[in-house]
PATOR-213550 format. One record per residue (C-alpha): chain; y, x, z negated; residue in one letter; residue number from 1. Coordinates in Angstrom, 1 decimal, decimal comma. Example, Ala and Ser with C-alpha at 12.3 -4.5 7.8 and 13.67 -1.06 7.14 Angstrom:
PATOR-213550
chaine = A	c2 = -4,5	c1 = 12,3	c3 = -7,8	residu = a	num = 1
chaine = A	c2 = -1,1	c1 = 13,7	c3 = -7,1	residu = s	num = 2
This chain:
PATOR-213550
chaine = A	c2 = 16,4	c1 = 4,4	c3 = -25,2	residu = m	num = 1
chaine = A	c2 = 14,9	c1 = 2,0	c3 = -22,7	residu = r	num = 2
chaine = A	c2 = 12,3	c1 = 3,4	c3 = -20,3	residu = r	num = 3
chaine = A	c2 = 11,7	c1 = 1,7	c3 = -17,0	residu = y	num = 4
chaine = A	c2 = 8,3	c1 = 1,8	c3 = -15,4	residu = p	num = 5
chaine = A	c2 = 7,9	c1 = 4,6	c3 = -12,9	residu = t	num = 6
chaine = A	c2 = 6,8	c1 = 2,3	c3 = -10,2	residu = s	num = 7
chaine = A	c2 = 10,0	c1 = 0,3	c3 = -10,7	residu = f	num = 8
chaine = A	c2 = 12,1	c1 = 3,4	c3 = -10,2	residu = i	num = 9
chaine = A	c2 = 10,2	c1 = 4,6	c3 = -7,2	residu = i	num = 10
chaine = A	c2 = 10,2	c1 = 1,2	c3 = -5,4	residu = l	num = 11
chaine = A	c2 = 13,9	c1 = 0,6	c3 = -6,2	residu = s	num = 12
chaine = A	c2 = 14,8	c1 = 4,0	c3 = -4,8	residu = g	num = 13
chaine = A	c2 = 12,8	c1 = 3,4	c3 = -1,6	residu = l	num = 14
chaine = A	c2 = 14,5	c1 = 0,0	c3 = -1,3	residu = g	num = 15
chaine = A	c2 = 17,9	c1 = 1,6	c3 = -1,6	residu = a	num = 16
chaine = A	c2 = 16,9	c1 = 4,2	c3 = 1,0	residu = l	num = 17
chaine = A	c2 = 15,9	c1 = 1,4	c3 = 3,4	residu = c	num = 18
chaine = A	c2 = 19,0	c1 = -0,6	c3 = 2,8	residu = a	num = 19
chaine = A	c2 = 21,4	c1 = 2,2	c3 = 3,7	residu = i	num = 20
chaine = A	c2 = 20,4	c1 = 2,7	c3 = 7,3	residu = p	num = 21
chaine = A	c2 = 19,8	c1 = -1,0	c3 = 7,7	residu = g	num = 22
chaine = A	c2 = 23,3	c1 = -1,9	c3 = 6,7	residu = l	num = 23
chaine = A	c2 = 24,8	c1 = 0,9	c3 = 8,8	residu = f	num = 24
chaine = A	c2 = 22,9	c1 = -0,4	c3 = 11,8	residu = s	num = 25
chaine = A	c2 = 23,9	c1 = -4,0	c3 = 11,3	residu = i	num = 26
chaine = A	c2 = 27,5	c1 = -2,9	c3 = 10,8	residu = a	num = 27
chaine = A	c2 = 27,4	c1 = -1,2	c3 = 14,3	residu = g	num = 28
chaine = A	c2 = 27,3	c1 = 2,4	c3 = 13,1	residu = f	num = 29
chaine = A	c2 = 23,6	c1 = 3,0	c3 = 13,5	residu = g	num = 30
chaine = A	c2 = 24,1	c1 = 5,3	c3 = 16,4	residu = m	num = 31
chaine = A	c2 = 25,7	c1 = 7,8	c3 = 14,0	residu = l	num = 32
chaine = A	c2 = 22,3	c1 = 8,1	c3 = 12,1	residu = l	num = 33
chaine = A	c2 = 19,8	c1 = 7,8	c3 = 15,0	residu = h	num = 34
chaine = A	c2 = 19,8	c1 = 6,4	c3 = 18,5	residu = p	num = 35
chaine = A	c2 = 17,1	c1 = 3,9	c3 = 17,7	residu = l	num = 36
chaine = A	c2 = 19,3	c1 = 2,4	c3 = 15,0	residu = l	num = 37
chaine = A	c2 = 21,8	c1 = 1,4	c3 = 17,7	residu = d	num = 38
chaine = A	c2 = 20,0	c1 = -2,0	c3 = 18,0	residu = d	num = 39
chaine = A	c2 = 21,0	c1 = -4,4	c3 = 15,2	residu = p	num = 40
chaine = A	c2 = 17,5	c1 = -5,8	c3 = 15,1	residu = m	num = 41
chaine = A	c2 = 16,3	c1 = -2,4	c3 = 13,8	residu = a	num = 42
chaine = A	c2 = 18,8	c1 = -2,7	c3 = 11,1	residu = g	num = 43
chaine = A	c2 = 17,5	c1 = -6,2	c3 = 10,3	residu = l	num = 44
chaine = A	c2 = 14,0	c1 = -4,7	c3 = 10,0	residu = a	num = 45
chaine = A	c2 = 15,3	c1 = -2,1	c3 = 7,5	residu = f	num = 46
chaine = A	c2 = 17,1	c1 = -4,8	c3 = 5,4	residu = v	num = 47
chaine = A	c2 = 14,0	c1 = -7,0	c3 = 5,3	residu = v	num = 48
chaine = A	c2 = 11,9	c1 = -4,0	c3 = 4,2	residu = s	num = 49
chaine = A	c2 = 14,5	c1 = -3,2	c3 = 1,5	residu = a	num = 50
chaine = A	c2 = 14,3	c1 = -6,7	c3 = 0,2	residu = i	num = 51
chaine = A	c2 = 10,5	c1 = -6,6	c3 = 0,1	residu = a	num = 52
chaine = A	c2 = 10,7	c1 = -3,3	c3 = -1,8	residu = l	num = 53
chaine = A	c2 = 13,2	c1 = -4,6	c3 = -4,3	residu = f	num = 54
chaine = A	c2 = 10,9	c1 = -7,6	c3 = -4,8	residu = g	num = 55
chaine = A	c2 = 7,9	c1 = -5,4	c3 = -5,3	residu = s	num = 56
chaine = A	c2 = 9,9	c1 = -3,3	c3 = -7,8	residu = a	num = 57
chaine = A	c2 = 10,5	c1 = -6,4	c3 = -9,9	residu = a	num = 58
chaine = A	c2 = 6,8	c1 = -7,0	c3 = -10,7	residu = f	num = 59
chaine = A	c2 = 6,2	c1 = -3,9	c3 = -12,9	residu = p	num = 60
chaine = A	c2 = 9,5	c1 = -4,6	c3 = -14,7	residu = l	num = 61
chaine = A	c2 = 8,6	c1 = -8,2	c3 = -15,5	residu = v	num = 62
chaine = A	c2 = 5,1	c1 = -7,1	c3 = -16,6	residu = i	num = 63
chaine = A	c2 = 6,6	c1 = -4,5	c3 = -19,0	residu = r	num = 64
chaine = A	c2 = 9,0	c1 = -7,1	c3 = -20,5	residu = r	num = 65
chaine = A	c2 = 6,1	c1 = -9,5	c3 = -21,0	residu = l	num = 66
chaine = A	c2 = 4,1	c1 = -6,8	c3 = -22,8	residu = q	num = 67
chaine = A	c2 = 7,1	c1 = -6,1	c3 = -25,0	residu = q	num = 68
chaine = A	c2 = 7,6	c1 = -9,8	c3 = -25,8	residu = d	num = 69
chaine = A	c2 = 3,9	c1 = -10,1	c3 = -26,7	residu = e	num = 70
chaine = A	c2 = 4,0	c1 = -7,1	c3 = -29,0	residu = n	num = 71
chaine = A	c2 = 7,2	c1 = -8,3	c3 = -30,8	residu = a	num = 72
């Protein structure tokens, strides 16, 4: 069974949590979640944050794979 680094799982989860309200806001449904998300620029900020979190999540995964390749 393959184990993913804990930091990868946490950062990916946070990225998904940021992407959901961001996409809702950009689609025009942000007011359903919170009045501040009625502005599409707020949604854009959430989407950019989600992309940054997904990018940060990739680093521990790549490091783990490099360690496994070195040990093989």
